C-alpha positions as CSV (number, residue, x, y, z in Angstrom):
1,M,20.2,-11.4,-13.0
2,S,17.8,-11.5,-10.1
3,V,15.1,-9.2,-9.9
4,S,13.2,-8.1,-6.6
5,Y,10.9,-5.3,-7.8
6,L,7.8,-5.6,-10.2
7,S,8.7,-9.1,-11.0
8,R,5.1,-10.8,-11.6
9,L,4.4,-10.2,-15.4
10,L,1.4,-11.1,-17.5
11,Y,1.8,-11.2,-21.3
12,I,-1.4,-11.1,-23.2
13,D,-0.8,-12.0,-27.0
14,P,-2.5,-14.3,-29.4
15,D,0.9,-15.1,-31.2
16,E,2.1,-18.2,-29.3
17,E,5.5,-18.0,-30.7
18,Q,6.2,-14.5,-29.8
19,A,4.6,-15.0,-26.2
20,L,7.0,-17.9,-25.5
21,Q,10.0,-16.2,-26.8
22,F,8.9,-13.2,-24.3
23,Q,8.5,-15.6,-21.4
24,E,11.7,-17.3,-22.1
25,K,13.8,-13.9,-22.3
26,M,12.2,-12.4,-19.2
27,D,12.5,-15.8,-17.2
28,R,16.3,-15.5,-17.8
29,A,16.2,-12.0,-16.5
30,G,14.7,-13.1,-13.3
31,Y,11.0,-12.4,-13.9
32,E,7.9,-14.6,-13.2
33,V,5.9,-14.6,-16.6
34,D,2.3,-15.7,-17.1
35,L,0.8,-16.1,-20.7
36,A,-2.5,-15.4,-22.0
37,Y,-3.3,-15.9,-25.7
38,S,-6.7,-14.1,-25.5
39,G,-8.3,-10.9,-23.7
40,E,-10.8,-13.1,-21.7
41,V,-8.0,-15.4,-20.3
42,G,-5.9,-12.3,-19.7
43,I,-8.8,-10.5,-17.7
44,S,-9.4,-13.7,-15.8
45,K,-5.7,-14.1,-14.7
46,C,-5.6,-10.5,-13.4
47,N,-8.8,-11.2,-11.3
48,E,-7.1,-14.5,-10.0
49,K,-3.7,-13.0,-9.3
50,A,-2.0,-9.5,-8.7
51,Y,0.4,-8.6,-11.5
52,D,3.1,-5.8,-11.2
53,V,3.1,-5.3,-15.0
54,V,0.7,-6.3,-17.9
55,V,1.9,-6.5,-21.4
56,V,-0.9,-6.3,-23.9
57,E,-0.8,-6.8,-27.7
58,Y,-3.0,-4.3,-29.3
59,K,-4.4,-6.8,-32.1
60,I,-6.2,-9.5,-30.4
61,P,-9.2,-11.1,-32.1
62,G,-12.5,-10.7,-30.1
63,M,-11.3,-8.2,-27.8
64,D,-8.5,-5.7,-28.6
65,G,-5.8,-4.3,-26.2
66,L,-7.6,-1.1,-25.7
67,E,-10.8,-3.0,-24.7
68,I,-8.7,-5.2,-22.3
69,I,-7.2,-2.1,-20.7
70,R,-10.7,-0.4,-20.4
71,R,-12.3,-3.4,-18.7
72,L,-9.2,-3.7,-16.2
73,S,-9.8,-0.3,-15.3
74,L,-13.4,-1.0,-14.2
75,H,-11.9,-3.1,-11.3
76,G,-9.9,-0.2,-9.8
77,P,-6.5,1.2,-10.5
78,V,-5.0,-0.5,-13.7
79,P,-1.6,-2.3,-12.9
80,G,1.4,-0.9,-14.7
81,T,0.4,-1.8,-18.3
82,V,2.5,-1.8,-21.5
83,M,0.7,-1.7,-24.9
84,L,2.4,-3.3,-27.8
85,T,1.6,-1.7,-31.1
86,A,2.7,-1.8,-34.7
87,S,4.8,0.9,-36.4
88,G,2.4,3.7,-37.2
89,D,-0.2,3.0,-34.6
90,E,0.9,5.8,-32.3
91,V,-2.9,7.0,-32.2
92,V,-3.7,3.6,-30.7
93,A,-1.0,4.1,-28.1
94,A,-2.0,7.6,-27.2
95,E,-5.5,6.2,-26.6
96,A,-4.0,3.4,-24.4
97,M,-2.3,6.0,-22.3
98,K,-5.6,7.8,-21.9
99,L,-7.3,4.5,-20.6
100,G,-4.5,4.2,-17.9
101,A,-1.7,2.3,-19.8
102,S,1.8,3.3,-18.3
103,D,3.9,2.9,-21.6
104,Y,3.9,1.5,-25.1
105,L,6.4,-0.2,-27.2
106,I,6.4,-0.5,-31.0
107,K,6.8,-4.0,-32.0
108,D,9.6,-4.7,-34.9
109,K,9.9,-7.7,-37.0
110,D,13.3,-8.5,-35.7
111,G,12.0,-8.6,-31.9
112,R,14.5,-6.1,-30.8
113,Y,11.7,-4.5,-28.6
114,F,12.2,-7.4,-26.2
115,E,15.4,-5.8,-25.2
116,L,13.9,-2.6,-24.2
117,F,11.3,-4.2,-21.8
118,H,13.9,-4.1,-18.8
119,S,14.3,-0.5,-19.1
120,V,10.6,0.1,-19.4
121,I,9.8,-2.1,-16.3
122,H,12.5,-0.2,-14.5
123,R,10.7,3.1,-15.4
124,L,7.5,1.9,-14.0
125,H,9.2,0.9,-11.0
126,Q,10.4,4.5,-10.6
127,Q,6.9,5.8,-11.2
128,R,5.5,3.5,-8.7
129,L,8.1,4.7,-6.0
130,H,7.2,8.2,-6.6
131,F,3.5,7.5,-6.5
132,E,4.0,5.6,-3.2
133,A,6.0,8.5,-1.9
134,D,3.4,11.0,-2.8
135,R,0.7,8.8,-1.1
136,V,2.6,8.4,1.9
137,T,3.1,12.1,2.2
138,E,-0.5,12.8,1.6
139,L,-1.4,10.3,4.2
140,N,0.9,11.8,6.8
141,K,-0.6,15.2,6.0
142,Q,-4.0,14.1,6.7
143,T,-2.8,12.2,9.9
144,I,-1.3,15.4,11.1
145,I,-4.4,17.6,10.3
146,S,-6.7,14.9,12.0
147,G,-4.4,14.8,14.8
148,L,-4.1,18.6,15.3
149,R,-7.9,18.8,15.3
150,A,-7.9,16.1,18.1
151,V,-5.5,18.1,20.2
152,V,-7.4,21.1,20.0
153,T,-10.5,19.2,21.0
154,V,-8.6,17.5,24.0
155,A,-7.3,21.2,25.0
156,D,-10.7,22.5,25.2
157,E,-11.7,19.6,27.4
158,L,-8.7,19.9,29.6
159,I,-9.2,23.7,30.2
160,A,-12.6,23.0,31.6
161,C,-11.2,20.7,34.6
162,P,-11.8,22.1,37.8
163,D,-8.6,21.2,39.5
164,M,-5.1,19.7,38.9
165,D,-6.1,16.2,39.8
166,S,-9.1,15.9,37.6
167,L,-6.9,17.5,34.9
168,F,-4.2,14.7,35.1
169,H,-6.8,12.0,35.2
170,R,-8.7,13.5,32.2
171,T,-5.4,13.8,30.2
172,I,-4.7,10.0,30.5
173,E,-8.4,9.4,29.4
174,L,-8.1,11.5,26.3
175,L,-4.6,10.3,25.4
176,R,-6.0,6.9,25.2
177,D,-9.5,7.5,23.9
178,V,-8.9,10.4,21.6
179,L,-5.2,10.3,20.6
180,D,-4.9,6.5,20.6
181,L,-1.9,5.9,22.8
182,E,-1.9,2.5,24.1
183,R,0.0,3.0,27.3
184,C,1.3,6.2,28.9
185,S,2.1,7.6,32.3
186,L,2.1,11.4,33.3
187,F,4.7,12.7,35.7
188,V,5.0,16.3,36.9
189,A,7.7,18.2,38.7
190,D,6.9,20.2,41.9
191,D,6.9,24.1,41.9
192,A,10.6,24.0,43.3
193,G,11.7,21.5,40.9
194,R,13.2,19.2,43.5
195,N,10.8,16.3,43.1
196,V,9.1,14.4,40.5
197,H,5.4,13.0,41.3
198,G,3.3,10.4,39.6
199,T,-0.3,11.2,38.6
200,Y,-2.2,8.4,36.6
201,G,-1.2,5.9,33.8
202,I,-2.6,3.2,31.9
203,N,-1.6,-0.5,32.9
204,R,-0.9,-3.5,30.4
205,H,-4.7,-4.2,30.3
206,G,-5.5,-0.6,28.9
207,E,-7.0,0.4,32.3
208,I,-6.2,3.8,33.9
209,V,-4.5,3.3,37.3
210,D,-3.6,5.8,40.0
211,E,0.0,6.4,40.3
212,R,0.0,9.3,42.7
213,G,1.8,7.1,45.2
214,F,5.0,7.5,43.5
215,S,7.4,10.4,44.3
216,T,11.2,10.6,44.1
217,P,13.8,13.4,44.2
218,M,14.7,15.1,40.9
219,S,17.8,13.1,39.8
220,D,19.9,13.4,36.6
221,H,17.9,10.5,35.2
222,W,14.9,12.5,35.5
223,R,16.1,15.5,34.7
224,K,17.2,14.3,31.3
225,R,13.6,13.3,30.8
226,L,12.2,16.6,31.4
227,Q,14.8,18.4,29.4
228,Q,13.7,20.0,26.2
229,S,16.2,20.1,23.2
230,R,17.5,23.3,22.1
231,Q,18.7,22.3,18.9
232,E,16.8,23.5,16.0
233,G,15.4,20.4,13.8
234,E,15.8,17.9,16.8
235,S,13.0,15.8,18.1
236,Q,11.5,16.9,21.3
237,W,10.9,13.3,22.3
238,T,13.5,10.7,23.3
239,V,13.4,6.9,22.5
240,L,14.3,4.8,25.7
241,H,14.8,1.1,24.5
242,R,14.3,-0.6,27.8
243,S,12.0,-2.9,29.7
244,Y,8.2,-1.7,30.1
245,E,7.1,-0.7,33.6
246,E,3.8,-0.9,35.3
247,W,2.8,0.7,38.8
248,D,1.6,-1.9,41.3
249,G,0.5,0.4,43.9
250,E,4.0,0.8,45.5
251,V,6.7,0.6,42.9
252,Y,7.0,0.1,39.2
253,R,7.5,-3.4,38.0
254,E,9.3,-4.3,34.8
255,F,7.8,-6.5,32.2
256,G,8.8,-7.2,28.6
257,E,10.8,-4.9,26.3
258,G,10.4,-2.5,23.5
259,W,10.5,1.2,22.5
260,V,9.6,3.7,25.4
261,V,9.4,7.3,24.5
262,A,9.7,10.3,27.0
263,T,8.3,13.5,25.8
264,P,9.0,16.7,28.1
265,I,6.1,18.9,29.2
266,H,7.1,22.6,29.2
267,S,5.4,25.9,29.9
268,A,6.5,29.4,29.4
269,S,7.9,29.3,33.1
270,G,10.0,26.1,32.6
271,Q,9.8,22.3,33.2
272,A,6.4,21.1,34.2
273,G,6.8,17.3,33.6
274,V,7.0,14.4,31.2
275,L,4.9,12.0,29.4
276,I,6.1,8.4,29.0
277,N,4.3,6.2,26.6
278,D,5.0,2.7,24.7
279,A,3.2,0.2,22.7
280,A,3.3,-2.8,25.2
281,L,0.0,-3.8,24.2
282,S,0.4,-4.4,20.6
283,G,4.1,-4.4,20.0
284,S,3.6,-2.1,17.1
285,P,6.5,0.0,15.6
286,L,7.2,3.6,16.8
287,D,5.1,6.1,14.8
288,D,7.1,9.1,14.1
289,T,4.0,11.2,13.1
290,K,2.0,10.3,16.2
291,Q,5.0,11.1,18.5
292,E,5.4,14.7,16.8
293,L,1.7,15.4,17.7
294,I,2.3,14.2,21.2
295,V,4.9,17.0,21.2
296,V,2.2,19.4,20.3
297,F,0.0,18.1,22.9
298,C,2.5,18.2,25.6
299,S,3.2,21.9,24.7
300,V,-0.3,22.6,25.1
301,L,-0.7,20.7,28.4
302,G,2.2,22.5,29.8
303,N,0.5,25.8,29.4
304,I,-2.7,24.5,30.7
305,I,-0.9,23.1,33.7
306,E,0.7,26.6,34.3
307,R,-2.8,28.2,34.0
308,K,-4.3,25.8,36.3
309,Q,-1.3,26.4,38.9
310,A,-1.8,30.1,38.5
311,E,-5.5,29.8,39.1
312,A,-5.0,27.7,42.1
313,A,-2.4,30.1,43.6
314,L,-4.6,33.0,42.8
315,Q,-7.6,31.1,44.7
316,R,-5.2,30.5,47.6
317,A,-4.3,34.1,47.7
318,N,-8.0,35.0,47.5
319,D,-8.9,32.5,50.4
320,V,-6.1,34.0,52.6
321,L,-7.3,37.4,51.8
322,E,-10.8,36.6,52.6
323,Q,-9.9,34.9,55.8
324,R,-7.9,37.9,57.0
325,V,-10.9,40.1,56.1
326,Q,-13.1,38.0,58.1
327,E,-10.7,38.1,61.2
328,R,-10.3,42.0,60.9
329,T,-14.1,42.2,60.6
330,K,-14.5,40.2,63.7
331,V,-12.0,42.2,65.5
332,L,-13.6,45.5,64.7
333,V,-17.1,44.1,65.6
334,E,-15.7,43.2,69.1
335,L,-14.3,46.7,69.4
336,N,-17.5,48.5,68.6
337,R,-19.6,46.4,71.4
């Protein structure tokens, strides 16, 4: 039988015969077993090598099993540890569990307890899987909280931008410097939804480049990128496995291959644009948590764009009104001469 999990074992027991018996049985089961006949040697081996499971006999001259576990705990989390006790030593076993041991077995004279090790190790494996799952969940939770705070900070800065061009440029800066996107490009649809225009992006050197020279009619290709999923539970971003692209001042040139993500930018009034991002600089795998934060950011950005467009339209209307007032005033002045 071959074992692929928790396979590195350390057995600490002054009884050489039992230790060798344990090693032989566990070797046949597919485990890699090291032996130590004293507490000092056992701790030394733990300091030199990472073990998945440490099996400790309680009655060891000089340094008993409890002291071994206590000393191991001084160097950080105790590895999966199984305490071996004689019948009637349940109090010792309970104390070992308090110190960080994962389980205990009662030694019997016939050595039948050896047969229980595989099930104990399997149980430790399940415990570790649950621990890792909880750790990843907590890590993702903290990442999301931190990311949402960053989105709020970024949004406050974008709202303060005086015009659309500075808004687009600052968006790319903040996506790179605050939200840690390696490369991205921001494309916006015109008011009529007939064309898509480039704004700014990040090249393969991590530098912000002016992509405003790009403009193309709204095709099905772009319409799919800008389209927001209406299915509940579906991601609002789309993975495009294709070549990376970089703006050279005239056209987008292809280089390399990997994942590319398109995230629609929507406002209350409809499609505003799309953000394209990739990991061409590092080749790192796709981070689902980060992409979901980008969805939140794009939702915020869409509403900021709509607000800026409304402000610009209002300003244009005020400019036209002011011009007409000035023209009318001039006419009245001329009539009163």
